[in-house]
Structures are given as structure tokens and as C-alpha cells.
C-alpha positions as CSV (number, residue, x, y, z in Angstrom):
1,X,47.4,-11.8,38.8
2,X,47.7,-14.4,36.1
3,X,51.0,-15.4,34.4
4,X,49.9,-13.7,31.2
5,X,49.0,-10.4,33.0
6,X,52.4,-10.6,34.8
7,X,54.1,-11.1,31.4
8,X,52.4,-8.0,30.0
9,X,53.4,-5.9,33.0
10,X,57.0,-7.0,32.7
11,X,56.9,-6.2,29.0
12,X,55.8,-2.7,29.8
13,X,58.6,-2.3,32.3
14,X,61.3,-3.7,30.0
15,X,60.2,-1.9,26.8
16,X,62.9,0.7,26.4
17,X,60.9,2.6,23.9
18,X,58.0,3.4,26.3
19,X,57.6,6.9,27.4
20,X,55.6,6.0,30.5
21,X,56.7,7.2,33.9
22,X,54.9,4.6,36.0
23,X,57.4,2.1,37.3
24,X,59.5,2.3,34.2
25,X,62.0,4.9,35.5
26,X,62.2,3.2,39.0
27,X,63.2,-0.1,37.4
28,X,65.7,1.7,35.1
29,X,67.4,3.5,38.0
30,X,67.5,0.3,40.0
31,X,69.2,-1.6,37.1
32,X,71.7,1.3,36.6
33,X,72.5,1.3,40.3
34,X,73.1,-2.4,40.3
35,X,75.4,-2.1,37.2
36,X,77.5,0.6,38.9
37,X,77.6,-1.4,42.1
38,X,78.7,-4.6,40.3
39,X,81.4,-2.6,38.4
40,X,82.7,-1.0,41.6
41,X,82.9,-4.4,43.2
42,X,85.0,-5.8,40.4
43,X,87.2,-2.7,40.5
44,X,87.8,-2.9,44.2
45,X,88.5,-6.6,44.1
46,X,91.7,-5.9,42.2
47,X,93.2,-4.3,45.4
48,X,94.8,-6.0,48.3
49,X,92.0,-5.7,50.8
50,X,91.2,-6.9,54.3
51,X,89.5,-10.4,54.3
52,X,86.4,-8.9,55.9
53,X,86.1,-6.3,53.1
54,X,86.7,-9.1,50.5
55,X,83.8,-11.1,52.1
56,X,81.5,-8.1,51.7
57,X,82.5,-7.7,48.1
58,X,81.8,-11.4,47.6
59,X,78.3,-11.0,49.0
60,X,77.8,-8.0,46.7
61,X,79.0,-10.1,43.8
62,X,76.6,-12.9,44.5
63,X,73.7,-10.5,45.1
64,X,74.2,-8.6,41.8
65,X,74.7,-11.9,39.9
66,X,71.4,-13.2,41.2
67,X,69.7,-9.9,40.4
68,X,70.9,-9.8,36.8
69,X,70.2,-13.5,36.3
70,X,66.6,-12.9,37.2
71,X,66.4,-9.7,35.2
72,X,68.0,-11.0,32.0
73,X,65.9,-14.2,32.2
74,X,62.7,-12.1,32.5
75,X,63.8,-10.0,29.6
76,X,64.2,-13.1,27.4
77,X,60.8,-14.4,28.6
78,X,58.9,-11.3,27.7
79,X,60.9,-10.4,24.5
80,X,58.1,-11.4,22.1
81,X,55.7,-8.8,23.8
82,X,58.3,-6.1,23.5
83,X,59.0,-6.9,19.9
84,X,57.0,-9.4,17.8
85,X,60.2,-10.3,15.9
86,X,61.4,-12.2,19.0
87,X,58.4,-14.6,19.1
88,X,59.0,-18.3,19.7
89,X,62.2,-19.9,20.8
90,X,63.9,-18.9,17.6
91,X,62.9,-15.3,18.2
92,X,64.2,-15.4,21.7
93,X,67.5,-16.8,20.4
94,X,67.5,-13.9,17.9
95,X,67.1,-11.5,20.9
96,X,70.1,-13.1,22.6
97,X,72.2,-12.2,19.6
98,X,70.9,-8.6,19.3
99,X,73.2,-5.9,20.6
100,X,71.6,-5.4,24.0
101,X,70.6,-9.0,24.3
102,X,74.1,-10.2,23.6
103,X,75.5,-7.9,26.3
104,X,72.9,-9.1,28.7
105,X,73.8,-12.8,28.1
106,X,77.6,-12.4,28.0
107,X,77.7,-10.3,31.2
108,X,75.5,-12.8,33.2
109,X,75.3,-16.4,32.1
110,X,79.1,-17.3,31.5
111,X,79.6,-17.2,35.3
112,X,77.6,-20.5,35.6
113,X,79.9,-22.3,33.1
114,X,82.5,-22.8,35.8
115,X,80.2,-25.1,37.6
116,X,79.8,-27.2,34.5
117,X,83.2,-27.1,33.0
118,X,86.6,-27.2,34.9
119,X,88.2,-24.1,33.4
120,X,91.9,-23.2,34.1
121,X,92.5,-20.3,36.5
122,X,93.3,-17.9,33.7
123,X,90.0,-18.7,32.0
124,X,88.1,-18.1,35.2
125,X,89.6,-14.6,35.4
126,X,88.4,-14.0,31.9
127,X,84.9,-15.2,32.9
128,X,84.9,-12.9,35.9
129,X,86.1,-9.9,33.8
130,X,83.3,-10.5,31.3
131,X,81.0,-9.0,33.8
132,X,82.6,-5.6,33.2
133,X,80.7,-5.7,29.9
134,X,77.7,-4.7,32.0
135,X,78.8,-1.1,31.7
136,X,77.6,-1.3,28.1
137,X,74.1,-2.0,29.4
138,X,73.9,1.6,30.7
139,X,73.8,2.7,27.0
140,X,70.2,1.3,26.9
141,X,69.2,4.2,29.2
142,X,71.5,6.9,27.8
143,X,69.9,9.4,25.4
144,X,73.4,10.5,24.2
145,X,74.3,6.9,23.3
146,X,71.1,6.5,21.3
147,X,71.8,9.8,19.5
148,X,75.3,8.7,18.7
149,X,74.4,5.3,17.4
150,X,71.5,6.9,15.5
151,X,74.0,9.3,13.9
152,X,76.3,6.5,12.9
153,X,73.4,4.6,11.3
154,X,72.1,7.6,9.5
155,X,75.6,8.4,8.1
156,X,76.6,4.9,7.4
157,X,76.6,5.4,3.6
158,X,78.8,8.5,3.8
159,X,81.2,6.8,6.2
160,X,81.4,3.8,4.0
161,X,82.0,5.8,0.9
162,X,84.7,8.0,2.5
163,X,86.5,5.0,4.0
164,X,86.3,3.2,0.6
165,X,87.8,6.2,-1.1
166,X,90.7,6.6,1.4
167,X,91.5,2.8,1.3
168,X,91.6,2.7,-2.5
169,X,93.8,5.8,-2.6
170,X,96.1,4.2,0.0
171,X,96.4,1.0,-2.0
172,X,97.2,2.9,-5.2
173,X,99.9,5.0,-3.5
174,X,101.3,2.0,-1.7
175,X,101.8,0.2,-5.0
176,X,103.5,3.3,-6.6
177,X,105.7,3.4,-3.5
178,X,106.7,-0.2,-4.0
179,X,107.9,0.5,-7.6
180,X,109.8,3.6,-6.4
181,X,111.5,2.0,-3.4
182,X,112.0,-1.7,-4.4
183,X,115.2,-1.2,-6.3
184,X,116.8,1.1,-3.6
185,X,115.5,-0.8,-0.5
186,X,114.8,-4.4,-1.7
187,X,114.8,-5.9,1.8
188,X,112.3,-3.4,3.2
189,X,110.1,-3.2,0.2
190,X,110.4,-6.7,-1.1
191,X,106.7,-6.9,-2.3
192,X,103.6,-4.8,-2.7
193,X,102.1,-6.0,0.6
194,X,105.1,-4.6,2.5
195,X,104.4,-1.1,1.1
196,X,100.7,-1.4,2.0
197,X,101.6,-2.4,5.5
198,X,104.0,0.6,5.7
199,X,101.3,3.0,4.6
200,X,98.6,1.7,7.0
201,X,101.2,1.7,9.8
202,X,101.4,5.4,9.5
203,X,97.7,5.7,10.3
204,X,97.8,3.7,13.5
205,X,101.1,5.0,15.0
206,X,103.5,2.4,13.6
207,X,103.2,-0.2,16.4
208,X,105.3,-2.7,14.5
209,X,108.2,-0.4,13.6
210,X,107.5,-0.4,9.9
211,X,108.3,3.3,9.7
212,X,111.9,2.7,10.6
213,X,112.5,2.2,6.8
214,X,111.2,5.4,5.3
215,X,111.3,6.1,1.6
216,X,114.6,7.5,0.3
217,X,113.7,8.3,-3.3
218,X,112.2,11.7,-4.1
219,X,108.9,10.2,-5.5
220,X,108.8,7.9,-2.5
221,X,109.2,10.9,-0.1
222,X,106.4,12.7,-2.0
223,X,104.1,9.7,-1.6
224,X,105.0,9.5,2.1
225,X,103.9,13.1,2.5
226,X,100.6,12.3,0.8
227,X,100.2,9.2,3.0
228,X,100.8,11.4,6.0
229,X,98.0,13.8,4.8
230,X,95.7,10.9,4.2
231,X,96.5,9.8,7.8
232,X,95.0,13.0,9.0
233,X,92.0,12.7,6.5
234,X,91.3,9.1,7.6
235,X,90.4,10.5,11.0
236,X,89.2,13.9,10.1
237,X,86.7,12.9,7.4
238,X,84.8,10.3,9.4
239,X,84.9,12.6,12.5
240,X,83.4,15.4,10.4
241,X,80.7,13.2,9.1
242,X,79.9,11.8,12.5
243,X,79.9,15.4,13.9
244,X,77.4,16.5,11.3
245,X,75.3,13.4,11.9
246,X,75.3,13.9,15.6
247,X,74.2,17.5,15.1
248,X,71.4,16.4,12.8
249,X,70.4,13.7,15.4
250,X,70.2,16.3,18.1
251,X,68.2,18.6,15.9
252,X,65.8,15.8,15.0
253,X,65.4,14.9,18.7
254,X,64.7,18.6,19.5
255,X,62.3,18.7,16.6
256,X,60.6,15.5,17.8
257,X,60.1,17.0,21.3
258,X,58.8,20.3,19.8
259,X,56.4,18.3,17.6
260,X,55.1,16.4,20.6
261,X,54.5,19.7,22.4
262,X,52.6,21.0,19.4
263,X,50.5,17.9,19.2
264,X,49.6,18.3,22.8
265,X,48.7,22.0,22.2
266,X,46.6,20.9,19.2
267,X,44.6,18.5,21.4
268,X,44.2,21.2,24.0
269,X,42.7,23.5,21.4
270,X,39.8,21.0,21.2
271,X,38.9,21.1,24.9
272,X,35.2,20.3,25.3
273,X,33.1,23.5,25.7
274,X,29.8,24.0,27.5
275,X,27.0,24.5,25.1
276,X,24.8,26.5,27.4
277,X,21.4,26.1,25.5
278,X,21.7,22.3,25.9
279,X,24.0,22.1,29.0
280,X,26.2,19.6,27.1
281,X,30.0,19.4,27.0
282,X,30.9,19.2,23.3
283,X,34.0,19.1,21.2
284,X,34.4,22.2,19.0
285,X,33.5,21.3,15.4
286,X,36.7,23.0,14.1
287,X,39.4,25.5,15.0
288,X,40.7,27.9,12.4
289,X,44.4,28.1,11.9
290,X,44.3,31.8,12.9
291,X,42.6,30.8,16.2
292,X,45.2,28.2,17.1
293,X,48.0,30.5,16.0
294,X,46.9,33.3,18.2
295,X,46.3,31.0,21.2
296,X,49.4,28.9,21.1
297,X,51.8,31.1,19.0
298,X,52.3,28.3,16.4
299,X,53.3,29.0,12.8
300,X,51.3,27.6,9.9
301,X,54.0,25.1,9.1
302,X,54.1,23.9,12.7
303,X,50.3,23.4,12.8
304,X,50.2,21.6,9.5
305,X,53.0,19.3,10.6
306,X,51.2,18.6,13.9
307,X,48.0,17.8,12.1
308,X,49.7,15.5,9.6
309,X,51.5,13.5,12.3
310,X,48.5,13.2,14.7
311,X,45.8,10.6,14.2
312,X,42.3,12.0,14.3
313,X,43.1,15.4,13.0
314,X,42.9,16.9,9.5
315,X,42.9,20.1,7.6
316,X,39.6,21.3,6.1
317,X,38.6,24.1,3.7
318,X,35.4,25.7,5.0
319,X,35.0,27.5,1.7
320,X,33.4,24.3,0.4
321,X,30.5,24.9,2.8
322,X,29.4,28.2,1.4
323,X,27.5,28.7,-1.9
324,X,29.5,30.2,-4.7
325,X,27.1,33.2,-5.0
326,X,28.6,34.4,-1.7
327,X,32.0,34.5,-3.2
328,X,33.7,32.2,-0.6
329,X,37.3,32.6,0.4
330,X,39.6,29.8,1.5
331,X,39.1,29.3,5.2
332,X,41.6,26.7,6.4
333,X,40.7,25.1,9.7
334,X,41.6,22.0,11.7
335,X,39.0,19.3,12.4
336,X,39.3,16.7,15.1
337,X,37.5,13.5,14.2
338,X,37.1,10.1,15.8
339,X,38.3,6.7,14.5
340,X,38.3,3.2,15.8
341,X,38.1,1.3,12.4
342,X,40.2,1.3,9.3
343,X,37.6,3.5,7.5
344,X,36.6,5.7,10.5
345,X,34.2,5.1,13.4
346,X,31.7,2.5,14.3
347,X,29.8,2.4,17.6
348,X,27.2,-0.3,18.3
349,X,24.9,0.7,21.1
350,X,22.5,-2.1,20.4
351,X,19.9,0.4,19.2
352,X,17.3,-0.1,16.5
353,X,18.4,3.2,14.8
354,X,21.8,3.8,13.1
355,X,23.1,7.2,12.1
356,X,25.2,6.8,8.9
357,X,27.8,9.4,7.8
358,X,29.2,8.0,4.5
359,X,31.3,11.0,3.4
360,X,32.7,12.6,6.6
361,X,36.2,12.2,5.0
362,X,35.5,15.0,2.5
363,X,32.6,16.9,4.0
364,X,33.8,19.2,6.8
365,X,32.3,18.6,10.2
366,X,29.4,16.5,8.9
367,X,30.7,13.5,10.8
368,X,30.8,15.5,14.0
369,X,27.2,16.7,13.6
370,X,26.1,13.2,12.8
371,X,28.0,11.9,15.8
372,X,26.2,14.1,18.2
373,X,22.8,13.0,16.8
374,X,23.8,9.5,17.6
375,X,25.4,10.3,21.0
376,X,22.5,12.4,22.2
377,X,19.9,10.0,21.0
378,X,21.7,6.8,22.1
379,X,21.8,5.4,18.5
380,X,24.4,3.3,16.7
381,X,26.9,5.3,14.6
382,X,29.0,4.6,11.6
383,X,31.2,7.1,9.7
384,X,33.7,7.1,6.9
385,X,36.5,9.3,8.1
386,X,39.6,8.0,6.3
387,X,40.3,8.0,2.6
388,X,41.9,9.8,-0.4
389,X,40.5,13.1,-1.5
390,X,41.2,12.5,-5.2
391,X,39.8,10.5,-6.8
392,X,37.1,10.5,-4.2
393,X,33.9,8.5,-4.0
394,X,31.5,8.6,-1.1
395,X,30.4,5.4,0.6
396,X,26.9,6.7,0.0
397,X,27.0,4.6,-3.2
398,X,28.5,1.1,-3.7
399,X,30.5,1.0,-6.9
400,X,33.0,-1.6,-8.2
401,X,35.8,-1.9,-7.5
402,X,35.3,-1.2,-3.9
403,X,37.5,1.5,-2.3
404,X,40.0,0.7,0.5
405,X,38.1,0.1,3.7
406,X,34.7,-0.1,2.1
407,X,34.3,-3.9,2.5
408,X,34.8,-3.5,6.3
409,X,32.5,-0.5,6.3
410,X,29.7,-2.4,4.4
411,X,30.1,-5.4,6.8
412,X,29.8,-3.3,9.9
413,X,26.9,-1.3,8.4
414,X,25.0,-4.6,7.6
415,X,25.7,-5.8,11.2
416,X,24.3,-2.6,12.7
417,X,21.1,-2.8,10.7
418,X,20.6,-6.6,10.8
419,X,18.1,-6.4,13.7
420,X,14.3,-6.4,13.8
421,X,12.6,-3.2,12.6
422,X,15.9,-1.4,12.1
423,X,16.1,2.2,10.9
424,X,19.0,4.1,9.4
425,X,19.3,7.8,8.8
426,X,22.1,8.7,6.3
427,X,23.3,12.3,6.9
428,X,24.7,14.2,4.0
429,X,25.5,17.9,3.3
430,X,23.6,20.1,0.9
431,X,23.9,23.7,-0.4
432,X,27.6,23.8,-0.5
433,X,30.0,25.6,-2.9
434,X,28.7,23.8,-5.9
435,X,25.0,24.0,-5.1
436,X,22.5,26.8,-4.7
437,X,20.8,27.5,-1.5
438,X,17.3,26.0,-1.4
439,X,14.3,27.3,0.4
440,X,14.3,24.4,2.7
441,X,17.3,23.2,4.8
442,X,16.3,19.5,5.4
443,X,15.9,17.3,2.3
444,X,14.5,13.8,3.0
445,X,14.5,10.9,0.6
446,X,13.3,7.3,0.7
447,X,13.8,6.6,-3.0
448,X,12.4,8.1,-6.2
449,X,13.3,10.7,-8.7
450,X,14.1,14.4,-8.1
451,X,10.9,16.3,-7.8
452,X,8.7,13.4,-6.7
453,X,7.3,14.7,-3.4
454,X,4.8,11.9,-3.0
455,X,5.2,9.1,-0.5
456,X,4.2,6.5,-3.2
457,X,7.7,5.5,-4.1
458,X,8.3,2.2,-5.8
459,X,10.2,0.5,-4.4
460,X,10.6,2.6,-1.3
461,X,13.7,2.2,1.0
462,X,11.4,2.2,4.1
463,X,9.4,-0.8,5.1
464,X,7.2,1.1,7.6
465,X,6.0,3.9,5.2
466,X,3.2,5.0,7.6
467,X,5.6,5.6,10.4
468,X,7.9,7.5,8.1
469,X,5.0,9.8,7.0
470,X,4.1,10.4,10.6
471,X,7.7,11.1,11.4
472,X,8.2,13.5,8.5
473,X,5.1,15.5,9.0
474,X,5.7,15.9,12.8
475,X,9.3,16.7,12.2
476,X,8.6,19.3,9.6
477,X,6.0,21.1,11.7
478,X,8.1,21.2,14.9
479,X,11.3,22.1,13.0
480,X,9.5,25.2,11.5
481,X,8.0,26.1,14.9
482,X,11.2,25.8,16.9
483,X,13.9,26.9,14.5
484,X,12.1,28.4,11.5
485,X,13.7,25.9,9.2
486,X,12.0,24.0,6.5
487,X,12.0,20.3,5.3
488,X,11.0,18.6,2.1
489,X,10.9,15.1,0.8
490,X,12.2,14.3,-2.7
491,X,11.9,17.9,-4.0
492,X,15.5,18.7,-4.9
493,X,17.5,15.5,-4.8
494,X,17.2,12.1,-6.5
495,X,17.3,8.9,-4.5
496,X,16.4,6.6,-7.3
497,X,19.9,5.2,-8.1
498,X,20.3,1.5,-7.7
499,X,23.8,2.2,-6.5
500,X,22.7,3.6,-3.1
501,X,23.9,1.6,-0.3
502,X,20.4,0.6,1.0
503,X,19.7,-1.0,-2.3
504,X,23.1,-2.7,-2.6
505,X,23.7,-4.2,0.8
506,X,22.0,-7.3,2.3
507,X,19.6,-5.7,4.6
508,X,16.6,-7.2,6.4
509,X,13.3,-6.9,4.6
510,X,11.7,-4.9,7.5
511,X,14.5,-2.3,7.7
512,X,13.7,1.3,6.9
513,X,16.4,3.6,5.4
514,X,16.1,7.3,5.1
515,X,18.5,9.7,3.3
516,X,18.7,13.2,4.9
517,X,20.6,16.0,3.3
518,X,21.0,19.0,5.6
519,X,22.2,22.4,4.6
520,X,25.8,23.1,5.6
521,X,24.7,26.4,7.0
522,X,22.6,24.5,9.5
523,X,25.1,21.9,10.5
524,X,28.2,24.1,10.6
525,X,27.4,27.8,10.8
526,X,24.2,27.9,12.8
527,X,24.9,28.7,16.5
528,X,22.0,26.4,17.4
529,X,23.5,23.3,15.7
530,X,23.8,21.3,18.9
531,X,20.2,22.1,19.8
532,X,19.2,21.1,16.2
533,X,21.1,17.8,16.6
534,X,19.4,17.2,19.9
535,X,16.0,18.0,18.3
536,X,16.7,15.4,15.5
537,X,17.6,12.8,18.1
538,X,14.5,13.5,20.2
539,X,12.2,13.3,17.1
540,X,13.6,10.0,16.1
541,X,13.3,8.6,19.6
542,X,9.8,9.9,20.2
543,X,8.3,9.0,16.8
544,X,10.3,6.1,15.4
545,X,11.2,4.3,18.7
546,X,8.5,5.7,21.0
547,X,10.9,6.3,23.9
548,X,12.8,8.9,25.9
549,X,16.6,8.5,26.3
550,X,18.4,10.0,29.3
551,X,21.3,12.3,28.7
552,X,24.6,10.6,28.0
553,X,27.1,10.9,30.8
554,X,29.8,11.6,28.2
555,X,28.1,14.9,27.5
556,X,28.7,16.0,31.1
557,X,32.5,15.5,31.2
558,X,35.0,18.2,30.4
559,X,38.1,16.8,28.7
560,X,40.0,17.2,25.5
561,X,38.8,16.0,22.1
562,X,37.1,12.7,21.7
563,X,39.2,10.9,24.3
564,X,37.2,8.8,26.5
565,X,34.3,8.4,24.0
566,X,32.8,4.9,23.6
567,X,34.5,2.8,21.0
């Protein structure tokens, strides 16, 4: 194990925010045990004990000191990995002056000063007693302590305002008290400061005997009563605020735990299922809210909150996938998508074919369908999965100014296609809520205007036009034969715009780029959709690449969601 690997392992052990159970708890319990042992040794050393017992206590003292010296030194060493704010020697120094860091240092290192500086006996006792501060270190592992400090932090403004109010009122009353009592008790109330001291002495139990000179005037006695009530308020008000804050902190903690459980349930809802016609383990394209609600007894609010707080999940409205002449109703569902880039997903399998999904962010489940084409076929894959819904622009076109994430998307897309004889297939949805249903379900385009069904497009987006014609004709015939679905080229959609990404990016001259719009009914609602995705992958492999690709091992594993998929 290298020093860097050791450093990372130690950082994982000493990171108090980790939820791991491997080693972390073992080390925590060991540290807590050593703290308690050290404290017990200090406590027992105050008794008049037999020399043999004192010798044992001395050995315990030395052992705990060595242990904490090593532990604290390691914490300082790996502090930058636990928190980047502690990087460099200045950052480590900053860690030493943090709450926990300061306690670590004060309770350990001062012992060694006696070897460097000849302290008086009294100071040596102080140095020894400083080790009792180690008890504060247990707070690092106490959930209740974290809740309390969190409550104080959350209610800091309310506490500050209440204390400011009480202090100002006390000062005002103290000055009034001075003017009422100065003439009658000039020695006791000789200045305004004395009356202020008298008032505050009431709050802390009068340790200096200031209350031995109580007011004797009627106004002074009234003010004394008010000060007495304020003495109750100065404790009761912060206590009430802290109590409310502590209750809220507990509720937040409980809510956090419940949310974590709901997120785990949400992932479990997307367990890979066996697609029997293909013998592949696939992630469900979506789960309706009603389905998850009935399975896991979650409310709509709980499900929506879990989706919003979990990366890789989003709400979708399946009504957008049904033509308007069918009078679609809102069908809210949850979609589990995959992301390893700022814009979405990119997988480079070193293939000559890339499956492109430029609008998965807004088109329900299109990204998943495209993903399975790439996974089954062994192709590269790139998908736009992240972005605002309104205003929304697909990465299918390249417009200025570029949307957030699009520069990275364009760069990755160019890298995937910058290889000899590269092909890309851009998968889009067709026949949705705002479109009619067409007689054909697959709409191919390689450039040209709507209605131009010829292959003589100028300029075409494919370099190898002959192979494309061969692919399209074979694909169309076998698609009709196997699934009774139809395909056309250029009949219903235009691909003539100069803003299309194949015309905007810096692609090799021998690359071929095909636009494929597929009916939503085929990608989403057809029970054969995985077979159709496998068919598309096989057609591309056999005609375009002239190869057969063995089944991906990822399609044989049963797990949850897209965990474990290649990134």
C-alpha cells in the first residue's frame, strides 16, 4: 500500500460525516473507549492509592497519551482529504483551531511542553488536567450533541435578538433605578454602572453581595420586581427557543432518515426485470406514481420529494407521448435515468457507431430506449439528460448562445465520431401529443426537405450513401416482416436545417450521420420494445459494421436501476 492509498484510507476512517459501517464504527468505539479510560485514570489519580496501583495508572496514562498523539497527528495529516478547506499547511493550522481540532490539540500536545519548558508544579497540574478536555471529543460521535449544536446554530438569530432585547431593557431599567435611588442611597447607587451591576447580579444569583442594598423607593421597588421577572425571562426565553430548535432538529433528523428510506424504496422499484422474449435483465422504462404508491405505501408528496432529492430520477408526464386525438390524460410517472457527465451520459466503447439521444431530458424514456440499442449492440452512447424544461432547446440543433452543458456535450460527441468510417444514429421521438400518428413508425433522414424521399440529397449527411441505402432497404423489409411496422425516409420530417448538429460540429469527412424519429408508441408502449431495440442493434451491426456482437454481461445481472453500468 502506497502512502497516498494509506492517506485515503485514513481519511475515510476519520471522516465523521461518513455513513459507512466498514471500519468506521470500530475505530470510533476504540477512540471512545480510550477517552473514557484516560478520564478514569485522571479521576482515580486524585485518590490516595497504593504505589502499585499508581504505577498501573501511570502505564495507562502513557499508553493513552501515545495513542492520542498518533491519532491526532494522523487526523491533522489527512485533514485536507476530509475537507478541502484544510489543504496546505495553512489549512491544517486552520483545522487545529476548529472546534474539534482545537480540543484534539489542547488535550494531547501540551503534555510535551514540560519536556521543553521548566514549568512550576502548579502549571504542571494544569497541563495534566487539560487532558480532561478529551471528554469533549466524545461529542464528535454523539448524535444528541450534533442535534443540540445544530439547534443552537439554526436558532442563533432568535437567541441573539432575544438576548439583545433583554439586555437593552435591563440597561434602561438600571438607569431609571439609578435616578430613583441615588438621592436616597448615594453610597450604594453612586453611578449608573453600579445600578447596572445590581440588576445583572440578580440574574446570576448575586455572587458579589450587590443585592444587600435593595431599592427603598417605591419606583425602585417596582423596577426591582420587573428586573426579577426579567431574570426569569432571561433564562426562560432562550430555553424555549432552544427547546423549539431542538424539537425541529429532531424532526429534521427523523425526516432525513425517512427520506433516505424512501429513496431506497424508489431505487428498489427499478429492480431489473427479466424480458423473457430477449432473456435480458432490463431496467423498467418508468414506474407510475400509482404503482409505487401501492407497492411501498408512499404518499405523492413523499414520492415527489424522494425524486427531487435523488440524482438520476425525474418526474415525467406520459400524456405527452399520446396523440391529442386520443384525448390523453395526465399520467405522472417516475423515470430512472443514467448520468456520468454534466449534461447526462457518455459511454465510449471504442465502436465505429454512436447512438445519440439529444433530447432525453424532455422526451420521456427515449434515452432509455436509445441506451438499450447502444448496450445491446456494443455501440458508443451519448445522451442529454439534464437541463431546464422551459425554455427548452434540444441538443439536436446547435444554436447560439449555447445552453449550459452543450459545449461539453459537443466536445464529447465530436470525440466519439472522430474515428475512421464513423456512423451516428440520432434517436428522436415522433407522433406525440402535438403530432398526428403517421402510417409508418420509423422516420429516417439524411438531409433534405420534408417529402423528399429520394436518396439524392445535396449535401447528404452520410458519406457512404450506398451502404445507407442497403441498410434502409434491408431494415425496412425485415421490420415489416418481424413486427409489422413501417419505415420511410424523408417523408414526414425535414432534415435540411443548417443548424442540425451533424452540419455544425467538426466531424470527419467520411462520417455518416442518420436521423431516426421513432413513434412513441413503439419506444414506450409496445410490449416488444426491447426486441425492437435489439433488432435495430442487430441491423446496424450486420449491415453497417458487418459483425455479430455477443450479448453484454450487464444484461444478465439482476440488480437495481442503472447501478453497475459502464461509465
